[in-house]
C-alpha positions as CSV (number, residue, x, y, z in Angstrom):
1,M,17.0,118.0,132.0
2,A,16.7,118.9,135.7
3,I,17.6,122.3,137.1
4,R,20.7,121.9,139.3
5,K,21.1,123.6,142.6
6,I,23.9,126.1,143.0
7,R,23.6,127.1,146.7
8,G,25.9,124.8,148.7
9,S,27.4,123.3,145.6
10,I,31.2,122.9,145.1
11,V,32.5,124.8,142.0
12,V,36.1,124.7,140.6
13,V,37.1,127.6,138.4
14,T,40.4,127.7,136.6
15,G,42.0,130.9,135.3
16,A,40.4,132.7,138.3
17,T,43.0,135.4,138.7
18,S,41.3,137.8,136.3
19,G,38.6,138.4,133.7
20,I,36.1,135.7,133.1
21,G,37.4,133.4,135.7
22,R,37.5,136.0,138.5
23,E,34.0,137.2,137.7
24,T,32.7,133.6,137.5
25,A,34.0,132.8,140.9
26,R,32.4,135.9,142.3
27,E,29.1,135.1,140.6
28,F,29.0,131.5,142.0
29,A,29.9,132.9,145.4
30,R,27.0,135.3,145.3
31,A,24.7,132.4,144.5
32,G,25.9,130.6,147.6
33,A,28.3,128.1,146.2
34,R,31.6,127.1,147.8
35,V,34.3,128.0,145.3
36,V,37.7,126.5,144.5
37,I,39.8,129.2,142.7
38,A,42.8,128.1,140.6
39,G,45.3,130.1,138.6
40,R,49.0,130.9,138.3
41,R,49.1,134.1,140.3
42,K,48.9,133.2,144.0
43,E,48.6,136.9,145.1
44,R,45.6,137.4,142.9
45,L,43.9,134.3,144.2
46,R,44.5,135.4,147.8
47,E,43.0,138.8,147.0
48,L,39.9,137.1,145.7
49,A,39.7,134.7,148.6
50,D,40.0,137.6,151.1
51,E,37.3,139.5,149.3
52,L,34.9,136.5,149.3
53,A,35.8,135.8,153.0
54,T,34.4,139.2,154.0
55,K,31.0,137.9,152.6
56,K,31.3,134.7,154.5
57,I,32.0,132.6,151.4
58,E,34.1,129.5,151.9
59,T,36.9,129.2,149.3
60,L,39.9,127.0,148.6
61,V,42.9,128.7,147.0
62,M,44.8,126.4,144.6
63,P,47.8,127.9,142.7
64,T,47.7,125.9,139.5
65,D,49.3,125.9,136.1
66,V,46.8,123.8,134.1
67,S,49.5,122.9,131.5
68,D,51.0,120.6,134.2
69,P,48.9,117.5,134.7
70,S,50.3,116.8,138.2
71,Q,49.1,120.3,139.3
72,V,45.7,119.7,137.8
73,E,45.3,116.3,139.4
74,R,46.3,117.9,142.8
75,L,43.7,120.6,142.2
76,I,40.9,118.0,141.8
77,Q,42.2,115.7,144.6
78,Q,42.4,118.5,147.2
79,T,39.0,119.8,146.2
80,V,37.5,116.4,146.9
81,G,39.6,116.0,150.0
82,R,38.3,119.3,151.4
83,F,34.6,119.2,150.2
84,G,34.0,115.6,149.4
85,R,32.7,116.2,145.8
86,I,32.8,118.5,142.7
87,D,29.5,119.7,141.4
88,T,30.7,122.1,138.7
89,L,34.0,122.4,136.9
90,V,34.6,125.5,134.8
91,N,37.6,125.1,132.5
92,N,38.4,128.7,131.7
93,A,42.2,129.1,131.9
94,G,43.7,130.2,128.6
95,V,46.5,132.1,126.8
96,G,46.6,133.8,123.5
97,I,49.0,134.4,120.6
98,A,48.8,136.3,117.4
99,A,51.4,135.5,114.8
100,R,51.9,134.6,111.2
101,F,52.1,130.8,111.2
102,E,55.6,130.5,109.7
103,E,57.0,133.1,112.0
104,Q,55.6,131.4,115.1
105,P,58.0,129.1,117.1
106,I,56.5,125.6,117.4
107,E,57.2,125.8,121.1
108,D,54.8,128.7,121.4
109,F,52.2,126.8,119.4
110,R,52.6,123.8,121.7
111,R,52.3,126.0,124.8
112,V,49.0,127.4,123.6
113,M,47.7,123.9,123.1
114,E,49.0,122.7,126.5
115,T,47.1,125.5,128.3
116,N,43.9,126.0,126.3
117,F,43.3,122.4,125.3
118,W,45.3,120.0,127.4
119,G,44.6,121.9,130.6
120,A,40.9,121.2,130.2
121,V,41.5,117.6,129.2
122,Y,43.6,117.1,132.3
123,A,40.9,118.6,134.5
124,C,38.2,116.5,133.0
125,K,40.3,113.4,133.2
126,A,40.6,113.9,137.0
127,A,37.1,115.1,137.6
128,V,34.9,112.7,135.5
129,P,35.5,109.6,137.7
130,Q,34.6,111.7,140.8
131,M,31.4,113.0,139.1
132,R,30.5,109.6,137.9
133,A,30.7,108.3,141.5
134,Q,28.4,111.0,142.7
135,P,24.6,110.3,142.7
136,S,24.0,113.8,141.3
137,G,26.7,113.6,138.6
138,G,28.1,117.0,137.8
139,V,28.5,119.8,135.2
140,I,31.6,120.5,133.1
141,I,31.7,123.9,131.4
142,N,34.4,124.4,128.9
143,I,35.1,128.0,127.8
144,S,36.0,127.9,124.1
145,S,35.8,130.9,121.8
146,I,34.0,131.8,118.6
147,L,37.4,131.2,117.1
148,G,36.7,127.6,118.0
149,K,34.1,127.7,115.2
150,R,35.7,130.0,112.7
151,G,39.4,130.3,112.1
152,L,41.1,133.6,111.5
153,P,44.4,134.5,110.0
154,F,47.3,135.0,112.4
155,E,45.4,133.0,115.0
156,T,46.4,129.4,114.0
157,A,47.5,128.2,117.5
158,Y,44.6,129.8,119.4
159,C,42.0,128.6,116.9
160,A,43.5,125.1,116.9
161,S,43.3,125.0,120.7
162,K,39.7,126.2,120.8
163,F,38.5,123.9,117.9
164,A,40.1,121.0,119.7
165,L,38.4,121.9,122.9
166,A,35.0,122.2,121.1
167,G,35.4,118.7,119.5
168,F,36.6,117.1,122.8
169,S,33.6,118.6,124.6
170,E,31.1,117.4,122.1
171,A,32.5,113.8,122.2
172,L,32.7,113.8,126.0
173,R,29.2,115.1,126.3
174,T,27.6,112.1,124.6
175,E,30.0,109.7,126.4
176,V,29.0,110.7,129.9
177,M,25.5,112.0,129.6
178,T,23.9,108.8,130.9
179,D,26.1,109.2,134.1
180,K,24.2,112.4,134.9
181,I,27.3,114.5,133.8
182,D,26.5,117.5,131.6
183,V,29.2,118.9,129.4
184,S,28.6,122.4,128.0
185,T,30.8,124.5,125.7
186,I,30.6,128.3,125.6
187,F,31.8,130.2,122.5
188,P,32.2,133.9,123.4
189,G,33.2,136.6,121.1
190,A,35.3,139.6,122.3
191,V,35.2,139.8,126.1
192,E,36.6,142.4,128.5
193,T,39.6,140.4,129.8
194,E,43.4,140.8,130.2
195,I,44.1,138.6,127.2
196,W,44.0,141.7,125.0
197,E,47.1,143.0,126.8
198,S,48.8,139.8,127.9
199,A,48.6,137.7,124.7
200,T,51.8,137.2,122.8
201,N,51.6,139.5,119.8
202,K,54.1,139.0,117.0
203,T,52.1,140.5,114.2
204,G,53.6,144.0,114.5
205,L,50.1,145.4,114.8
206,E,48.1,146.7,117.8
207,M,45.4,144.5,119.2
208,P,42.0,145.9,118.1
209,S,41.2,147.5,121.4
210,F,38.5,149.7,119.7
211,L,36.2,146.7,119.2
212,P,33.2,146.5,121.6
213,K,33.7,143.8,124.2
214,F,31.2,141.9,126.2
215,P,31.5,142.5,130.0
216,A,33.2,139.6,131.8
217,R,30.6,139.9,134.6
218,E,27.8,139.4,132.2
219,L,29.5,136.3,130.7
220,A,29.9,135.0,134.3
221,R,26.2,135.3,134.8
222,V,25.7,133.2,131.7
223,I,28.1,130.6,133.0
224,L,26.2,130.5,136.3
225,Q,22.9,129.9,134.5
226,D,24.5,127.3,132.4
227,A,25.6,125.4,135.5
228,R,22.0,125.7,136.8
229,F,20.4,124.5,133.5
230,P,23.2,123.1,131.3
231,Q,23.0,123.6,127.5
232,P,25.1,121.7,125.0
233,E,26.5,124.9,123.4
234,I,26.1,128.6,123.9
235,V,27.3,131.1,121.3
236,M,27.5,134.7,122.6
237,A,27.3,137.7,122.2
238,F,26.3,139.5,119.1
239,D,29.7,139.5,117.4
240,A,30.1,135.8,118.0
241,Q,26.5,135.0,116.9
242,A,27.0,137.1,113.7
243,M,30.3,135.4,112.8
244,N,28.8,131.9,113.5
245,F,25.7,132.7,111.3
246,L,27.8,133.9,108.4
247,N,30.3,131.0,108.7
248,T,27.4,128.5,108.8
249,F,25.6,129.9,105.7
250,I,28.3,131.5,103.6
251,P,31.6,129.9,104.7
252,G,33.1,130.4,101.2
253,A,32.5,134.2,101.3
254,M,34.0,134.3,104.8
255,D,37.1,132.6,103.4
256,V,37.4,135.1,100.6
257,F,36.9,138.1,102.9
258,L,39.4,136.9,105.5
259,G,41.9,135.8,102.8
260,Q,41.8,139.1,101.0
261,S,42.4,140.9,104.3
262,V,45.8,139.3,104.7
263,P,47.7,141.4,102.1
264,F,46.2,144.5,103.6
265,L,47.4,143.5,107.1
266,E,50.8,142.6,105.7
267,G,51.0,146.1,104.3
268,L,50.3,147.6,107.7
269,R,52.9,145.3,109.2
270,R,55.6,146.5,106.8
271,S,54.7,150.1,107.5
272,T,54.8,150.0,111.3
273,T,58.0,150.3,113.3
274,Q,56.4,149.1,116.6
275,S,57.7,146.0,118.3
276,M,54.7,144.1,119.8
277,A,56.4,141.0,121.0
278,S,57.6,142.3,124.4
279,Q,55.7,141.0,127.3
280,S,53.1,138.2,127.4
281,N,51.7,135.6,129.9
282,L,52.4,132.6,127.6
283,Y,55.0,131.0,129.8
284,Q,54.9,133.1,133.0
285,P,52.1,135.1,134.5
286,L,52.3,138.9,134.2
287,H,52.5,140.5,137.7
288,R,50.9,143.8,136.9
289,P,48.7,145.9,139.2
290,R,45.1,144.8,138.9
291,S,42.8,147.5,137.5
292,K,39.8,148.4,139.6
293,R,36.7,146.5,138.8
294,R,33.8,148.3,137.2
295,G,30.4,148.3,138.8
């Protein structure tokens, strides 16, 4: 497998308004790529474009809701119209929801699938013909989650979307590999992103903010290296690797452990008086002030 050139390449990043997507766009820009940034919050995209412009980085701002196939098709068409090609597509846009399955509206479940799974499918559907026509092919990097390898209680919709994305990526990888198109799937664990605050939470419990989280900038560096030398799958970091190891070798024990945790969590739910289902970015982006970036 040849090492791909990043400097001068054309990179499309969805979900570029915060977290992994924002840091990924920055990382590719530092490496000399021309970056197309897509997301629902236009003002965030403009802030990022202005930042990169001061470093003489050429960008294209594309406000995009990936759950809408027409918007995704426009994203790919305008990228090709502006730059003539797409070298790397990073499907990162995603939303989260935590809820007991029978208490979760099917509309919310469908919305998670439309964004996390179908959004990536729409982008690949539009980008693959273009990459196939290019002599150098291209790279597609789909950001799944370790919850795309191991399901957890109260995460049925999110896990379903990430498992679906993993299976789709695996099938597509073998279908297009002879056309010089590499398809890679990344399975991160807990990462420092806004999803911990913006995800829909109907469990009645606080999100586990005490858990150590992998820096988004470090994950962006992994994504950049994956674009340079694509790998079929990457599981990271330690929490994801540990969960993947345990689920591979003792899946039954994992079932028992997680299943036995549900009555305990239900007890906590009954004892709390907090309402956790207030604001989320499931249907509309949250327009909150952006926290200052670390480092």
